[in-house]
C-alpha positions, 0 to 999 in steps of 0.5 A, spaced: 500 500 500 502 507 498 501 508 506 507 503 506 511 507 501 511 513 506 512 509 512 518 506 509 521 512 506 521 515 513 524 509 516 529 508 511 531 515 511 533 515 518 537 508 517 541 511 512 543 517 516 545 513 522 549 508 517 553 514 514 554 516 521 557 510 524 563 506 522 562 499 518 554 497 519 550 496 513 548 502 510 549 504 503 551 511 500 545 512 496 538 515 499 532 511 498 526 515 495 522 520 500 515 522 500 510 519 495 514 519 489 518 514 487 526 516 486 528 519 479 535 519 477 540 514 481 537 515 488 536 508 491 541 505 486 547 503 490 550 497 487 552 491 493 559 490 494 563 486 489 566 481 493 572 480 488 574 487 490 575 486 497 571 492 499 567 489 504 564 491 511 565 487 517 559 483 517 560 481 510 567 478 511 565 475 518 558 472 515 561 469 508 555 472 505 558 472 498 561 465 499 556 461 495 559 454 495 558 452 502 555 445 502 549 443 507 553 439 511 558 445 512 553 450 514 550 445 519 556 445 523 557 452 522 550 453 524 551 449 531 557 453 533 553 460 532 548 458 537 543 454 534 537 459 532 535 462 526 529 466 525 524 467 519 520 473 518 515 470 512 508 473 509 506 466 509 502 462 514 506 456 511 512 458 515 511 454 521 511 448 517 517 450 514 520 451 521 518 444 523 521 440 517 527 444 518 528 442 525 527 435 524 532 435 518 537 439 522 537 436 530 540 441 534 538 447 530 531 451 532 527 455 527 523 461 530 518 463 525 513 469 524 507 470 520 507 477 518 503 481 513 508 485 508 507 492 511 508 490 518 514 485 516 517 491 513 516 496 518 518 491 524 525 489 520 526 496 518 525 499 526 530 493 528 535 494 523 535 502 525 535 500 532 542 496 531 538 490 533 536 485 528 531 480 530 530 476 523 535 472 520 531 470 513 525 474 510 520 471 505 517 476 502 514 478 494 518 483 490 513 486 484 515 493 484 523 493 485 523 496 492 526 490 495 532 490 491 533 498 490 531 500 497 533 494 501 539 490 497 542 496 494 542 499 501 545 493 504 539 492 509 537 485 506 542 481 502 541 476 496 544 469 498 546 466 491 548 458 492 551 456 486 549 449 486 541 451 486 542 457 482 544 453 476 537 450 476 534 457 475 533 462 469 537 468 470 531 472 469 529 471 476 536 471 479 539 478 477 536 482 483 533 477 488 533 470 491 527 467 488 523 462 492 517 460 487 512 464 483 505 466 483 500 470 478 494 474 478 490 470 473 483 472 470 478 466 472 471 464 469 466 460 472 466 453 469 459 451 470 456 457 466 461 456 461 462 449 460 465 449 453 471 454 456 473 461 457 468 466 454 475 471 454 481 469 450 484 475 449 486 481 454 482 486 449 476 483 450 475 485 457 474 492 454 468 490 450 461 493 451 458 486 453 463 486 459 462 492 462 461 492 470 462 484 470 470 484 471 472 484 478 479 486 481 482 490 486 483 497 486 490 499 484 490 505 488 489 501 494 494 496 493 501 496 492 501 489 488 496 491 484 499 498 482 505 494 480 500 490 476 498 495 472 505 498 471 507 492 468 502 493 462 506 500 460 513 498 461 518 494 457 516 489 452 509 489 454 506 495 450 508 491 444 505 485 446 499 488 447 499 492 440 500 485 437 495 482 441 490 487 439 491 486 431 491 479 432 484 479 435 481 485 431 485 484 424 487 492 425 492 496 428 491 499 435 489 507 435 492 510 441 487 515 445 490 522 446 494 522 453 496 514 452 503 513 450 503 506 448 498 500 448 499 499 455 496 505 457 490 505 452 489 498 455 488 501 462 484 506 459 479 502 456 479 497 462 477 503 466 472 505 462 468 498 462 467 500 470 471 494 473 468 492 480 473 493 485 473 488 491 478 488 498 481 481 497 482 475 492 478 471 496 472 475 495 473 475 487 474 468 487 467 467 491 464 471 486 466 468 480 466 461 482 460 460 486 455 455 483 448 456 480 450 463 477 447 464 470 451 470 468 457 470 473 462 475 472 470 474 471 475 476 475 483 477 476 485 474 482 491 471 485 493 464 482 494 461 489 486 461 490 486 455 486 488 451 492 482 453 496 477 451 490 475 444 493 474 446 500 470 452 498 466 449 492 468 454 487 467 452 480 472 456 476 478 456 472 484 461 470 485 463 463 491 463 459 490 470 456 493 473 450 498 476 450 498 474 458 495 476 465 500 481 467 507 480 471 509 475 476 509 475 483 515 472 485 516 470 492 523 472 494 528 470 500 533 475 503 538 474 509 538 481 514 544 485 515 547 484 521 544 477 522 548 473 528 546 466 525 549 467 518 550 460 517 544 458 519 540 463 515 544 460 509 542 453 511 535 455 511 535 459 505 537 453 501 532 448 505 527 452 503 529 453 496 529 445 495 536 443 497 540 439 493 540 432 496 533 430 494 529 432 500 524 438 498 521 438 505 523 446 506 519 447 499 514 442 499 509 447 503 509 452 498 509 447 492 501 447 491 496 449 486 497 456 484 504 456 485 510 454 481 517 452 483 523 457 479 527 451 479 527 447 473 529 440 477 522 441 481 516 439 479 510 443 480 504 441 484 499 435 481 494 438 477 498 445 475 499 447 468 506 447 466 509 454 467 512 454 460 505 453 457 502 460 461 503 466 458 507 471 462 509 478 461 516 479 461 518 482 468 523 488 470 522 490 477 526 496 476 522 499 470 516 498 474 519 501 480 521 508 476 514 508 473 510 506 478 507 513 480 506 515 473 502 509 471 498 510 478 497 517 477 494 515 470 489 510 473 487 515 478 486 521 473 481 516 469 476 518 475 
C-alpha cells in the first residue's frame, strides 16, 4: 500500500543517516526515495559490494555472505557453533511448517518463525535494523515493484544469498536482483459451470468490450501496492508491444492510441477503466464471486493464482485463463538474509532448505509447492494438477522499470476518475 511507501521512506531515511554516521554497519551511500514519489535519477541505486574487490564491511567478511559454495553439511556445523537459532520473518502462514521440517532435518538447530503481513514485516525489520538490533535472520517476502532490491539490497539492509549449486537450476531472469523462492500470478478466472465449453475471454482486449462492462472484478490499484505494480507492468518494457500485437491479432487492425496514452499499455488501462471494473478488498472475495455455483451470468475476475488451492474446500467452480498476450507480471516470492544477522550460517542453511536443497529432500519447499504456485527451479516439479509454467503466458518482468514508473502509471489510473 502507498501508506507503506511513506512509512518506509521515513524509516529508511533515518537508517541511512545513522549508517553514514557510524563506522562499518550496513548502510549504503545512496538515499532511498522520500515522500510519495518514487526516486528519479540514481537515488536508491547503490550497487552491493563486489566481493572480488575486497571492499567489504565487517559483517560481510565475518558472515561469508558472498561465499556461495558452502555445502549443507558445512553450514550445519557452522550453524551449531553460532548458537543454534535462526529466525524467519515470512508473509506466509506456511512458515511454521517450514520451521518444523527444518528442525527435524537439522537436530540441534531451532527455527523461530513469524507470520507477518508485508507492511508490518517491513516496518518491524526496518525499526530493528535502525535500532542496531536485528531480530530476523531470513525474510520471505514478494518483490513486484523493485523496492526490495533498490531500497533494501542496494542499501545493504537485506542481502541476496546466491548458492551456486541451486542457482544453476534457475533462469537468470529471476536471479539478477533477488533470491527467488517460487512464483505466483494474478490470473483472470471464469466460472466453469456457466461456461462449460471454456473461457468466454481469450484475449486481454476483450475485457474492454461493451458486453463486459461492470462484470470484471479486481482490486483497486490505488489501494494496493501489488496491484499498482500490476498495472505498471502493462506500460513498461516489452509489454506495450505485446499488447499492440495482441490487439491486431484479435481485431485484424492496428491499435489507435487515445490522446494522453503513450503506448498500448496505457490505452489498455484506459479502456479497462472505462468498462467500470468492480473493485473488491481481497482475492478471496473475487474468487467467491466468480466461482460460486448456480450463477447464470457470473462475472470474471483477476485474482491471485494461489486461490486455486482453496477451490475444493470452498466449492468454487472456476478456472484461470491463459490470456493473450498474458495476465500481467509475476509475483515472485523472494528470500533475503538481514544485515547484521548473528546466525549467518544458519540463515544460509535455511535459505537453501527452503529453496529445495540439493540432496533430494524438498521438505523446506514442499509447503509452498501447491496449486497456484510454481517452483523457479527447473529440477522441481510443480504441484499435481498445475499447468506447466512454460505453457502460461507471462509478461516479461523488470522490477526496476516498474519501480521508476510506478507513480506515473498510478497517477494515470487515478486521473481516469
